[in-house]
PDB file of N, CA, C and O in Angstrom:
ATOM      1  N   MET A   1     -30.889 117.400 -46.630  1.00  0.00           N
ATOM      2  CA  MET A   1     -29.819 118.332 -46.904  1.00  0.00           C
ATOM      3  C   MET A   1     -30.040 119.638 -46.144  1.00  0.00           C
ATOM      4  O   MET A   1     -29.095 120.190 -45.580  1.00  0.00           O
ATOM      5  N   ILE A   2     -31.254 120.129 -46.123  1.00  0.00           N
ATOM      6  CA  ILE A   2     -31.556 121.364 -45.397  1.00  0.00           C
ATOM      7  C   ILE A   2     -31.280 121.157 -43.912  1.00  0.00           C
ATOM      8  O   ILE A   2     -30.749 122.043 -43.243  1.00  0.00           O
ATOM      9  N   TYR A   3     -31.643 119.984 -43.402  1.00  0.00           N
ATOM     10  CA  TYR A   3     -31.404 119.678 -41.999  1.00  0.00           C
ATOM     11  C   TYR A   3     -29.906 119.730 -41.685  1.00  0.00           C
ATOM     12  O   TYR A   3     -29.501 120.290 -40.667  1.00  0.00           O
ATOM     13  N   LEU A   4     -29.081 119.140 -42.572  1.00  0.00           N
ATOM     14  CA  LEU A   4     -27.641 119.145 -42.351  1.00  0.00           C
ATOM     15  C   LEU A   4     -27.089 120.562 -42.386  1.00  0.00           C
ATOM     16  O   LEU A   4     -26.200 120.905 -41.606  1.00  0.00           O
ATOM     17  N   ALA A   5     -27.608 121.382 -43.283  1.00  0.00           N
ATOM     18  CA  ALA A   5     -27.157 122.773 -43.356  1.00  0.00           C
ATOM     19  C   ALA A   5     -27.500 123.516 -42.074  1.00  0.00           C
ATOM     20  O   ALA A   5     -26.705 124.318 -41.584  1.00  0.00           O
ATOM     21  N   LYS A   6     -28.681 123.251 -41.532  1.00  0.00           N
ATOM     22  CA  LYS A   6     -29.066 123.910 -40.289  1.00  0.00           C
ATOM     23  C   LYS A   6     -28.176 123.454 -39.138  1.00  0.00           C
ATOM     24  O   LYS A   6     -27.810 124.253 -38.276  1.00  0.00           O
ATOM     25  N   LEU A   7     -27.830 122.170 -39.126  1.00  0.00           N
ATOM     26  CA  LEU A   7     -26.942 121.665 -38.089  1.00  0.00           C
ATOM     27  C   LEU A   7     -25.582 122.349 -38.138  1.00  0.00           C
ATOM     28  O   LEU A   7     -24.965 122.603 -37.104  1.00  0.00           O
ATOM     29  N   ALA A   8     -25.129 122.640 -39.340  1.00  0.00           N
ATOM     30  CA  ALA A   8     -23.831 123.298 -39.494  1.00  0.00           C
ATOM     31  C   ALA A   8     -23.934 124.804 -39.274  1.00  0.00           C
ATOM     32  O   ALA A   8     -22.927 125.507 -39.353  1.00  0.00           O
ATOM     33  N   GLY A   9     -25.123 125.301 -39.003  1.00  0.00           N
ATOM     34  CA  GLY A   9     -25.307 126.728 -38.772  1.00  0.00           C
ATOM     35  C   GLY A   9     -25.337 127.529 -40.047  1.00  0.00           C
ATOM     36  O   GLY A   9     -25.019 128.718 -40.052  1.00  0.00           O
ATOM     37  N   LEU A  10     -25.723 126.873 -41.140  1.00  0.00           N
ATOM     38  CA  LEU A  10     -25.725 127.537 -42.434  1.00  0.00           C
ATOM     39  C   LEU A  10     -27.152 127.805 -42.877  1.00  0.00           C
ATOM     40  O   LEU A  10     -28.085 127.096 -42.499  1.00  0.00           O
ATOM     41  N   SER A  11     -27.299 128.828 -43.675  1.00  0.00           N
ATOM     42  CA  SER A  11     -28.617 129.175 -44.196  1.00  0.00           C
ATOM     43  C   SER A  11     -28.470 129.744 -45.588  1.00  0.00           C
ATOM     44  O   SER A  11     -27.484 130.424 -45.872  1.00  0.00           O
ATOM     45  N   ARG A  12     -29.418 129.485 -46.457  1.00  0.00           N
ATOM     46  CA  ARG A  12     -29.410 130.042 -47.811  1.00  0.00           C
ATOM     47  C   ARG A  12     -29.946 131.469 -47.814  1.00  0.00           C
ATOM     48  O   ARG A  12     -29.782 132.184 -48.802  1.00  0.00           O
ATOM     49  N   LYS A  13     -30.568 131.886 -46.750  1.00  0.00           N
ATOM     50  CA  LYS A  13     -31.127 133.232 -46.699  1.00  0.00           C
ATOM     51  C   LYS A  13     -29.998 134.251 -46.625  1.00  0.00           C
ATOM     52  O   LYS A  13     -29.005 134.053 -45.926  1.00  0.00           O
ATOM     53  N   GLY A  14     -30.170 135.339 -47.356  1.00  0.00           N
ATOM     54  CA  GLY A  14     -29.208 136.428 -47.274  1.00  0.00           C
ATOM     55  C   GLY A  14     -27.947 136.215 -48.076  1.00  0.00           C
ATOM     56  O   GLY A  14     -26.916 136.800 -47.743  1.00  0.00           O
ATOM     57  N   GLY A  15     -27.980 135.389 -49.135  1.00  0.00           N
ATOM     58  CA  GLY A  15     -26.821 135.261 -50.007  1.00  0.00           C
ATOM     59  C   GLY A  15     -25.886 134.166 -49.581  1.00  0.00           C
ATOM     60  O   GLY A  15     -26.312 133.052 -49.275  1.00  0.00           O
ATOM     61  N   GLU A  16     -24.601 134.486 -49.561  1.00  0.00           N
ATOM     62  CA  GLU A  16     -23.599 133.467 -49.258  1.00  0.00           C
ATOM     63  C   GLU A  16     -23.773 132.944 -47.845  1.00  0.00           C
ATOM     64  O   GLU A  16     -24.021 133.703 -46.908  1.00  0.00           O
ATOM     65  N   SER A  17     -23.638 131.635 -47.710  1.00  0.00           N
ATOM     66  CA  SER A  17     -23.953 131.021 -46.432  1.00  0.00           C
ATOM     67  C   SER A  17     -22.751 130.420 -45.721  1.00  0.00           C
ATOM     68  O   SER A  17     -22.907 129.873 -44.629  1.00  0.00           O
ATOM     69  N   GLY A  18     -21.569 130.499 -46.295  1.00  0.00           N
ATOM     70  CA  GLY A  18     -20.412 129.904 -45.645  1.00  0.00           C
ATOM     71  C   GLY A  18     -20.151 128.504 -46.158  1.00  0.00           C
ATOM     72  O   GLY A  18     -20.953 127.954 -46.913  1.00  0.00           O
ATOM     73  N   TYR A  19     -19.041 127.928 -45.756  1.00  0.00           N
ATOM     74  CA  TYR A  19     -18.642 126.612 -46.230  1.00  0.00           C
ATOM     75  C   TYR A  19     -19.595 125.530 -45.755  1.00  0.00           C
ATOM     76  O   TYR A  19     -19.956 125.478 -44.579  1.00  0.00           O
ATOM     77  N   ASN A  20     -19.997 124.675 -46.667  1.00  0.00           N
ATOM     78  CA  ASN A  20     -20.877 123.567 -46.351  1.00  0.00           C
ATOM     79  C   ASN A  20     -20.137 122.278 -46.675  1.00  0.00           C
ATOM     80  O   ASN A  20     -19.996 121.935 -47.848  1.00  0.00           O
ATOM     81  N   PRO A  21     -19.660 121.555 -45.666  1.00  0.00           N
ATOM     82  CA  PRO A  21     -18.858 120.359 -45.920  1.00  0.00           C
ATOM     83  C   PRO A  21     -19.640 119.230 -46.583  1.00  0.00           C
ATOM     84  O   PRO A  21     -19.028 118.267 -47.045  1.00  0.00           O
ATOM     85  N   THR A  22     -20.953 119.309 -46.647  1.00  0.00           N
ATOM     86  CA  THR A  22     -21.741 118.255 -47.272  1.00  0.00           C
ATOM     87  C   THR A  22     -21.908 118.471 -48.768  1.00  0.00           C
ATOM     88  O   THR A  22     -22.509 117.631 -49.439  1.00  0.00           O
ATOM     89  N   VAL A  23     -21.397 119.567 -49.310  1.00  0.00           N
ATOM     90  CA  VAL A  23     -21.552 119.894 -50.723  1.00  0.00           C
ATOM     91  C   VAL A  23     -20.559 119.087 -51.555  1.00  0.00           C
ATOM     92  O   VAL A  23     -19.366 119.055 -51.252  1.00  0.00           O
ATOM     93  N   SER A  24     -21.057 118.436 -52.604  1.00  0.00           N
ATOM     94  CA  SER A  24     -20.211 117.691 -53.516  1.00  0.00           C
ATOM     95  C   SER A  24     -19.977 118.527 -54.770  1.00  0.00           C
ATOM     96  O   SER A  24     -20.909 119.104 -55.329  1.00  0.00           O
ATOM     97  N   THR A  25     -18.740 118.581 -55.197  1.00  0.00           N
ATOM     98  CA  THR A  25     -18.410 119.335 -56.402  1.00  0.00           C
ATOM     99  C   THR A  25     -17.931 118.415 -57.523  1.00  0.00           C
ATOM    100  O   THR A  25     -17.329 118.878 -58.492  1.00  0.00           O
ATOM    101  N   GLU A  26     -18.194 117.120 -57.394  1.00  0.00           N
ATOM    102  CA  GLU A  26     -17.757 116.165 -58.412  1.00  0.00           C
ATOM    103  C   GLU A  26     -18.337 116.493 -59.781  1.00  0.00           C
ATOM    104  O   GLU A  26     -17.678 116.279 -60.798  1.00  0.00           O
ATOM    105  N   PHE A  27     -19.560 117.008 -59.820  1.00  0.00           N
ATOM    106  CA  PHE A  27     -20.182 117.340 -61.097  1.00  0.00           C
ATOM    107  C   PHE A  27     -19.381 118.427 -61.815  1.00  0.00           C
ATOM    108  O   PHE A  27     -19.343 118.457 -63.045  1.00  0.00           O
ATOM    109  N   LEU A  28     -18.744 119.316 -61.059  1.00  0.00           N
ATOM    110  CA  LEU A  28     -17.918 120.357 -61.675  1.00  0.00           C
ATOM    111  C   LEU A  28     -16.625 119.765 -62.233  1.00  0.00           C
ATOM    112  O   LEU A  28     -16.144 120.202 -63.278  1.00  0.00           O
ATOM    113  N   ASP A  29     -16.062 118.772 -61.541  1.00  0.00           N
ATOM    114  CA  ASP A  29     -14.867 118.088 -62.053  1.00  0.00           C
ATOM    115  C   ASP A  29     -15.170 117.391 -63.376  1.00  0.00           C
ATOM    116  O   ASP A  29     -14.373 117.444 -64.313  1.00  0.00           O
ATOM    117  N   ARG A  30     -16.336 116.735 -63.444  1.00  0.00           N
ATOM    118  CA  ARG A  30     -16.720 116.054 -64.682  1.00  0.00           C
ATOM    119  C   ARG A  30     -16.912 117.055 -65.820  1.00  0.00           C
ATOM    120  O   ARG A  30     -16.477 116.809 -66.945  1.00  0.00           O
ATOM    121  N   LEU A  31     -17.555 118.170 -65.531  1.00  0.00           N
ATOM    122  CA  LEU A  31     -17.769 119.197 -66.545  1.00  0.00           C
ATOM    123  C   LEU A  31     -16.420 119.762 -67.015  1.00  0.00           C
ATOM    124  O   LEU A  31     -16.225 119.984 -68.210  1.00  0.00           O
ATOM    125  N   ALA A  32     -15.504 119.992 -66.090  1.00  0.00           N
ATOM    126  CA  ALA A  32     -14.182 120.513 -66.462  1.00  0.00           C
ATOM    127  C   ALA A  32     -13.484 119.558 -67.420  1.00  0.00           C
ATOM    128  O   ALA A  32     -12.861 119.990 -68.389  1.00  0.00           O
ATOM    129  N   SER A  33     -13.588 118.264 -67.150  1.00  0.00           N
ATOM    130  CA  SER A  33     -12.969 117.279 -68.041  1.00  0.00           C
ATOM    131  C   SER A  33     -13.550 117.375 -69.445  1.00  0.00           C
ATOM    132  O   SER A  33     -12.816 117.285 -70.429  1.00  0.00           O
ATOM    133  N   GLN A  34     -14.847 117.554 -69.540  1.00  0.00           N
ATOM    134  CA  GLN A  34     -15.493 117.689 -70.845  1.00  0.00           C
ATOM    135  C   GLN A  34     -15.071 118.981 -71.542  1.00  0.00           C
ATOM    136  O   GLN A  34     -14.839 118.992 -72.751  1.00  0.00           O
ATOM    137  N   LEU A  35     -14.973 120.061 -70.782  1.00  0.00           N
ATOM    138  CA  LEU A  35     -14.630 121.350 -71.371  1.00  0.00           C
ATOM    139  C   LEU A  35     -13.181 121.422 -71.843  1.00  0.00           C
ATOM    140  O   LEU A  35     -12.851 122.254 -72.688  1.00  0.00           O
ATOM    141  N   LYS A  36     -12.313 120.565 -71.310  1.00  0.00           N
ATOM    142  CA  LYS A  36     -10.901 120.561 -71.700  1.00  0.00           C
ATOM    143  C   LYS A  36     -10.661 119.872 -73.037  1.00  0.00           C
ATOM    144  O   LYS A  36      -9.620 120.080 -73.662  1.00  0.00           O
ATOM    145  N   ILE A  37     -11.607 119.060 -73.480  1.00  0.00           N
ATOM    146  CA  ILE A  37     -11.425 118.288 -74.709  1.00  0.00           C
ATOM    147  C   ILE A  37     -11.213 119.227 -75.892  1.00  0.00           C
ATOM    148  O   ILE A  37     -11.992 120.151 -76.128  1.00  0.00           O
ATOM    149  N   GLY A  38     -10.138 118.962 -76.624  1.00  0.00           N
ATOM    150  CA  GLY A  38      -9.835 119.726 -77.828  1.00  0.00           C
ATOM    151  C   GLY A  38      -9.211 121.092 -77.587  1.00  0.00           C
ATOM    152  O   GLY A  38      -9.042 121.868 -78.528  1.00  0.00           O
ATOM    153  N   LYS A  39      -8.866 121.397 -76.344  1.00  0.00           N
ATOM    154  CA  LYS A  39      -8.271 122.700 -76.028  1.00  0.00           C
ATOM    155  C   LYS A  39      -6.745 122.594 -75.975  1.00  0.00           C
ATOM    156  O   LYS A  39      -6.188 121.521 -75.745  1.00  0.00           O
ATOM    157  N   SER A  40      -6.101 123.707 -76.189  1.00  0.00           N
ATOM    158  CA  SER A  40      -4.643 123.781 -76.064  1.00  0.00           C
ATOM    159  C   SER A  40      -4.268 123.650 -74.587  1.00  0.00           C
ATOM    160  O   SER A  40      -5.133 123.647 -73.711  1.00  0.00           O
ATOM    161  N   ALA A  41      -2.972 123.544 -74.331  1.00  0.00           N
ATOM    162  CA  ALA A  41      -2.504 123.464 -72.942  1.00  0.00           C
ATOM    163  C   ALA A  41      -2.927 124.708 -72.165  1.00  0.00           C
ATOM    164  O   ALA A  41      -3.337 124.610 -71.008  1.00  0.00           O
ATOM    165  N   ALA A  42      -2.830 125.862 -72.791  1.00  0.00           N
ATOM    166  CA  ALA A  42      -3.246 127.106 -72.120  1.00  0.00           C
ATOM    167  C   ALA A  42      -4.746 127.095 -71.837  1.00  0.00           C
ATOM    168  O   ALA A  42      -5.185 127.557 -70.785  1.00  0.00           O
ATOM    169  N   GLY A  43      -5.521 126.574 -72.763  1.00  0.00           N
ATOM    170  CA  GLY A  43      -6.972 126.479 -72.568  1.00  0.00           C
ATOM    171  C   GLY A  43      -7.325 125.532 -71.432  1.00  0.00           C
ATOM    172  O   GLY A  43      -8.232 125.810 -70.648  1.00  0.00           O
ATOM    173  N   ARG A  44      -6.612 124.418 -71.339  1.00  0.00           N
ATOM    174  CA  ARG A  44      -6.849 123.458 -70.249  1.00  0.00           C
ATOM    175  C   ARG A  44      -6.487 124.059 -68.898  1.00  0.00           C
ATOM    176  O   ARG A  44      -7.180 123.837 -67.905  1.00  0.00           O
ATOM    177  N   ARG A  45      -5.391 124.826 -68.865  1.00  0.00           N
ATOM    178  CA  ARG A  45      -5.018 125.498 -67.616  1.00  0.00           C
ATOM    179  C   ARG A  45      -6.060 126.534 -67.214  1.00  0.00           C
ATOM    180  O   ARG A  45      -6.356 126.696 -66.030  1.00  0.00           O
ATOM    181  N   ALA A  46      -6.613 127.231 -68.195  1.00  0.00           N
ATOM    182  CA  ALA A  46      -7.653 128.227 -67.911  1.00  0.00           C
ATOM    183  C   ALA A  46      -8.883 127.547 -67.319  1.00  0.00           C
ATOM    184  O   ALA A  46      -9.486 128.065 -66.379  1.00  0.00           O
ATOM    185  N   VAL A  47      -9.261 126.384 -67.867  1.00  0.00           N
ATOM    186  CA  VAL A  47     -10.412 125.647 -67.340  1.00  0.00           C
ATOM    187  C   VAL A  47     -10.149 125.255 -65.891  1.00  0.00           C
ATOM    188  O   VAL A  47     -11.047 125.367 -65.057  1.00  0.00           O
ATOM    189  N   GLU A  48      -8.940 124.800 -65.570  1.00  0.00           N
ATOM    190  CA  GLU A  48      -8.602 124.420 -64.194  1.00  0.00           C
ATOM    191  C   GLU A  48      -8.678 125.617 -63.249  1.00  0.00           C
ATOM    192  O   GLU A  48      -9.181 125.507 -62.131  1.00  0.00           O
ATOM    193  N   ARG A  49      -8.174 126.752 -63.709  1.00  0.00           N
ATOM    194  CA  ARG A  49      -8.210 127.972 -62.888  1.00  0.00           C
ATOM    195  C   ARG A  49      -9.649 128.396 -62.618  1.00  0.00           C
ATOM    196  O   ARG A  49     -10.001 128.752 -61.493  1.00  0.00           O
ATOM    197  N   ILE A  50     -10.473 128.354 -63.654  1.00  0.00           N
ATOM    198  CA  ILE A  50     -11.887 128.722 -63.511  1.00  0.00           C
ATOM    199  C   ILE A  50     -12.600 127.719 -62.613  1.00  0.00           C
ATOM    200  O   ILE A  50     -13.436 128.102 -61.794  1.00  0.00           O
ATOM    201  N   LEU A  51     -12.274 126.435 -62.760  1.00  0.00           N
ATOM    202  CA  LEU A  51     -12.867 125.390 -61.925  1.00  0.00           C
ATOM    203  C   LEU A  51     -12.644 125.682 -60.447  1.00  0.00           C
ATOM    204  O   LEU A  51     -13.570 125.563 -59.644  1.00  0.00           O
ATOM    205  N   ASP A  52     -11.430 126.059 -60.087  1.00  0.00           N
ATOM    206  CA  ASP A  52     -11.129 126.350 -58.676  1.00  0.00           C
ATOM    207  C   ASP A  52     -12.011 127.468 -58.139  1.00  0.00           C
ATOM    208  O   ASP A  52     -12.517 127.381 -57.020  1.00  0.00           O
ATOM    209  N   VAL A  53     -12.194 128.505 -58.924  1.00  0.00           N
ATOM    210  CA  VAL A  53     -13.013 129.648 -58.494  1.00  0.00           C
ATOM    211  C   VAL A  53     -14.477 129.243 -58.350  1.00  0.00           C
ATOM    212  O   VAL A  53     -15.119 129.560 -57.349  1.00  0.00           O
ATOM    213  N   ILE A  54     -15.000 128.541 -59.354  1.00  0.00           N
ATOM    214  CA  ILE A  54     -16.415 128.137 -59.331  1.00  0.00           C
ATOM    215  C   ILE A  54     -16.674 127.173 -58.167  1.00  0.00           C
ATOM    216  O   ILE A  54     -17.704 127.273 -57.500  1.00  0.00           O
ATOM    217  N   LYS A  55     -15.749 126.243 -57.920  1.00  0.00           N
ATOM    218  CA  LYS A  55     -15.904 125.307 -56.793  1.00  0.00           C
ATOM    219  C   LYS A  55     -16.001 126.054 -55.463  1.00  0.00           C
ATOM    220  O   LYS A  55     -16.880 125.778 -54.648  1.00  0.00           O
ATOM    221  N   LYS A  56     -15.093 126.995 -55.257  1.00  0.00           N
ATOM    222  CA  LYS A  56     -15.112 127.747 -54.004  1.00  0.00           C
ATOM    223  C   LYS A  56     -16.413 128.530 -53.850  1.00  0.00           C
ATOM    224  O   LYS A  56     -17.002 128.570 -52.770  1.00  0.00           O
ATOM    225  N   ASP A  57     -16.850 129.145 -54.937  1.00  0.00           N
ATOM    226  CA  ASP A  57     -18.115 129.892 -54.892  1.00  0.00           C
ATOM    227  C   ASP A  57     -19.292 128.957 -54.603  1.00  0.00           C
ATOM    228  O   ASP A  57     -20.191 129.304 -53.838  1.00  0.00           O
ATOM    229  N   TYR A  58     -19.283 127.778 -55.214  1.00  0.00           N
ATOM    230  CA  TYR A  58     -20.365 126.815 -54.994  1.00  0.00           C
ATOM    231  C   TYR A  58     -20.376 126.341 -53.539  1.00  0.00           C
ATOM    232  O   TYR A  58     -21.436 126.244 -52.921  1.00  0.00           O
ATOM    233  N   GLU A  59     -19.207 126.051 -53.005  1.00  0.00           N
ATOM    234  CA  GLU A  59     -19.113 125.598 -51.617  1.00  0.00           C
ATOM    235  C   GLU A  59     -19.576 126.669 -50.635  1.00  0.00           C
ATOM    236  O   GLU A  59     -20.090 126.357 -49.561  1.00  0.00           O
ATOM    237  N   ARG A  60     -19.393 127.919 -51.007  1.00  0.00           N
ATOM    238  CA  ARG A  60     -19.843 129.033 -50.160  1.00  0.00           C
ATOM    239  C   ARG A  60     -21.325 129.331 -50.312  1.00  0.00           C
ATOM    240  O   ARG A  60     -21.869 130.163 -49.586  1.00  0.00           O
ATOM    241  N   GLY A  61     -21.984 128.659 -51.251  1.00  0.00           N
ATOM    242  CA  GLY A  61     -23.415 128.844 -51.422  1.00  0.00           C
ATOM    243  C   GLY A  61     -23.797 129.971 -52.359  1.00  0.00           C
ATOM    244  O   GLY A  61     -24.920 130.472 -52.300  1.00  0.00           O
ATOM    245  N   LYS A  62     -22.879 130.376 -53.224  1.00  0.00           N
ATOM    246  CA  LYS A  62     -23.177 131.477 -54.140  1.00  0.00           C
ATOM    247  C   LYS A  62     -24.262 131.101 -55.144  1.00  0.00           C
ATOM    248  O   LYS A  62     -25.051 131.954 -55.550  1.00  0.00           O
ATOM    249  N   TYR A  63     -24.307 129.830 -55.546  1.00  0.00           N
ATOM    250  CA  TYR A  63     -25.264 129.376 -56.557  1.00  0.00           C
ATOM    251  C   TYR A  63     -26.423 128.651 -55.900  1.00  0.00           C
ATOM    252  O   TYR A  63     -26.242 127.904 -54.939  1.00  0.00           O
ATOM    253  N   GLN A  64     -27.610 128.879 -56.428  1.00  0.00           N
ATOM    254  CA  GLN A  64     -28.823 128.270 -55.879  1.00  0.00           C
ATOM    255  C   GLN A  64     -28.903 126.771 -56.153  1.00  0.00           C
ATOM    256  O   GLN A  64     -29.539 126.031 -55.403  1.00  0.00           O
ATOM    257  N   SER A  65     -28.251 126.326 -57.238  1.00  0.00           N
ATOM    258  CA  SER A  65     -28.332 124.917 -57.619  1.00  0.00           C
ATOM    259  C   SER A  65     -27.078 124.519 -58.386  1.00  0.00           C
ATOM    260  O   SER A  65     -26.319 125.378 -58.834  1.00  0.00           O
ATOM    261  N   PRO A  66     -26.865 123.219 -58.536  1.00  0.00           N
ATOM    262  CA  PRO A  66     -25.751 122.762 -59.369  1.00  0.00           C
ATOM    263  C   PRO A  66     -25.870 123.277 -60.806  1.00  0.00           C
ATOM    264  O   PRO A  66     -24.861 123.599 -61.433  1.00  0.00           O
ATOM    265  N   ALA A  67     -27.085 123.356 -61.323  1.00  0.00           N
ATOM    266  CA  ALA A  67     -27.281 123.857 -62.689  1.00  0.00           C
ATOM    267  C   ALA A  67     -26.803 125.301 -62.822  1.00  0.00           C
ATOM    268  O   ALA A  67     -26.231 125.670 -63.848  1.00  0.00           O
ATOM    269  N   ASP A  68     -27.028 126.113 -61.803  1.00  0.00           N
ATOM    270  CA  ASP A  68     -26.549 127.501 -61.829  1.00  0.00           C
ATOM    271  C   ASP A  68     -25.025 127.546 -61.859  1.00  0.00           C
ATOM    272  O   ASP A  68     -24.439 128.357 -62.576  1.00  0.00           O
ATOM    273  N   ALA A  69     -24.387 126.681 -61.086  1.00  0.00           N
ATOM    274  CA  ALA A  69     -22.927 126.634 -61.058  1.00  0.00           C
ATOM    275  C   ALA A  69     -22.381 126.176 -62.414  1.00  0.00           C
ATOM    276  O   ALA A  69     -21.404 126.733 -62.915  1.00  0.00           O
ATOM    277  N   GLU A  70     -23.011 125.168 -62.997  1.00  0.00           N
ATOM    278  CA  GLU A  70     -22.589 124.686 -64.314  1.00  0.00           C
ATOM    279  C   GLU A  70     -22.740 125.778 -65.363  1.00  0.00           C
ATOM    280  O   GLU A  70     -21.848 125.989 -66.185  1.00  0.00           O
ATOM    281  N   ARG A  71     -23.863 126.464 -65.331  1.00  0.00           N
ATOM    282  CA  ARG A  71     -24.125 127.541 -66.292  1.00  0.00           C
ATOM    283  C   ARG A  71     -23.054 128.621 -66.187  1.00  0.00           C
ATOM    284  O   ARG A  71     -22.544 129.088 -67.205  1.00  0.00           O
ATOM    285  N   GLU A  72     -22.712 129.019 -64.971  1.00  0.00           N
ATOM    286  CA  GLU A  72     -21.692 130.045 -64.764  1.00  0.00           C
ATOM    287  C   GLU A  72     -20.321 129.545 -65.219  1.00  0.00           C
ATOM    288  O   GLU A  72     -19.560 130.295 -65.830  1.00  0.00           O
ATOM    289  N   PHE A  73     -20.008 128.297 -64.928  1.00  0.00           N
ATOM    290  CA  PHE A  73     -18.735 127.714 -65.338  1.00  0.00           C
ATOM    291  C   PHE A  73     -18.601 127.787 -66.862  1.00  0.00           C
ATOM    292  O   PHE A  73     -17.590 128.256 -67.385  1.00  0.00           O
ATOM    293  N   ARG A  74     -19.637 127.316 -67.563  1.00  0.00           N
ATOM    294  CA  ARG A  74     -19.610 127.348 -69.028  1.00  0.00           C
ATOM    295  C   ARG A  74     -19.493 128.779 -69.556  1.00  0.00           C
ATOM    296  O   ARG A  74     -18.764 129.036 -70.515  1.00  0.00           O
ATOM    297  N   ARG A  75     -20.205 129.696 -68.933  1.00  0.00           N
ATOM    298  CA  ARG A  75     -20.203 131.092 -69.370  1.00  0.00           C
ATOM    299  C   ARG A  75     -18.802 131.700 -69.226  1.00  0.00           C
ATOM    300  O   ARG A  75     -18.316 132.379 -70.130  1.00  0.00           O
ATOM    301  N   VAL A  76     -18.167 131.450 -68.087  1.00  0.00           N
ATOM    302  CA  VAL A  76     -16.842 132.023 -67.845  1.00  0.00           C
ATOM    303  C   VAL A  76     -15.809 131.406 -68.787  1.00  0.00           C
ATOM    304  O   VAL A  76     -14.951 132.121 -69.305  1.00  0.00           O
ATOM    305  N   VAL A  77     -15.873 130.097 -69.018  1.00  0.00           N
ATOM    306  CA  VAL A  77     -14.944 129.444 -69.943  1.00  0.00           C
ATOM    307  C   VAL A  77     -15.129 130.013 -71.349  1.00  0.00           C
ATOM    308  O   VAL A  77     -14.153 130.313 -72.036  1.00  0.00           O
ATOM    309  N   GLU A  78     -16.371 130.158 -71.767  1.00  0.00           N
ATOM    310  CA  GLU A  78     -16.640 130.708 -73.107  1.00  0.00           C
ATOM    311  C   GLU A  78     -16.116 132.145 -73.217  1.00  0.00           C
ATOM    312  O   GLU A  78     -15.519 132.517 -74.227  1.00  0.00           O
ATOM    313  N   ARG A  79     -16.341 132.936 -72.186  1.00  0.00           N
ATOM    314  CA  ARG A  79     -15.854 134.315 -72.192  1.00  0.00           C
ATOM    315  C   ARG A  79     -14.328 134.346 -72.258  1.00  0.00           C
ATOM    316  O   ARG A  79     -13.753 135.197 -72.936  1.00  0.00           O
ATOM    317  N   GLU A  80     -13.678 133.429 -71.563  1.00  0.00           N
ATOM    318  CA  GLU A  80     -12.216 133.334 -71.579  1.00  0.00           C
ATOM    319  C   GLU A  80     -11.720 132.993 -72.995  1.00  0.00           C
ATOM    320  O   GLU A  80     -10.718 133.535 -73.463  1.00  0.00           O
ATOM    321  N   GLU A  81     -12.439 132.093 -73.657  1.00  0.00           N
ATOM    322  CA  GLU A  81     -12.054 131.679 -75.011  1.00  0.00           C
ATOM    323  C   GLU A  81     -12.178 132.807 -76.017  1.00  0.00           C
ATOM    324  O   GLU A  81     -11.337 132.953 -76.904  1.00  0.00           O
ATOM    325  N   THR A  82     -13.217 133.598 -75.880  1.00  0.00           N
ATOM    326  CA  THR A  82     -13.455 134.686 -76.838  1.00  0.00           C
ATOM    327  C   THR A  82     -12.685 135.935 -76.486  1.00  0.00           C
ATOM    328  O   THR A  82     -12.627 136.873 -77.282  1.00  0.00           O
ATOM    329  N   GLY A  83     -12.092 135.965 -75.304  1.00  0.00           N
ATOM    330  CA  GLY A  83     -11.282 137.105 -74.894  1.00  0.00           C
ATOM    331  C   GLY A  83     -12.064 138.318 -74.449  1.00  0.00           C
ATOM    332  O   GLY A  83     -11.535 139.429 -74.439  1.00  0.00           O
ATOM    333  N   LYS A  84     -13.321 138.121 -74.081  1.00  0.00           N
ATOM    334  CA  LYS A  84     -14.160 139.238 -73.640  1.00  0.00           C
ATOM    335  C   LYS A  84     -14.119 139.391 -72.157  1.00  0.00           C
ATOM    336  O   LYS A  84     -14.767 140.283 -71.610  1.00  0.00           O
TER     337      LYS A  84
END
């Protein structure tokens, strides 16, 4: 994976590294499906909106790992639910 990132001219050093076409965001889609369970239509739309933002940030290299992206996704959804 590091080799592919270097080929694409990307680096994790210095923060955001740009779009990485080898990054899979399927794990975020699965998490979004789980987070939508039992929510109102407005809640499901909020999860979709948050998903789009987190996916773009993940593809740009904002998160060090998939676990970091998942943690942020859950945090933002929870904050949206509580209205904070």
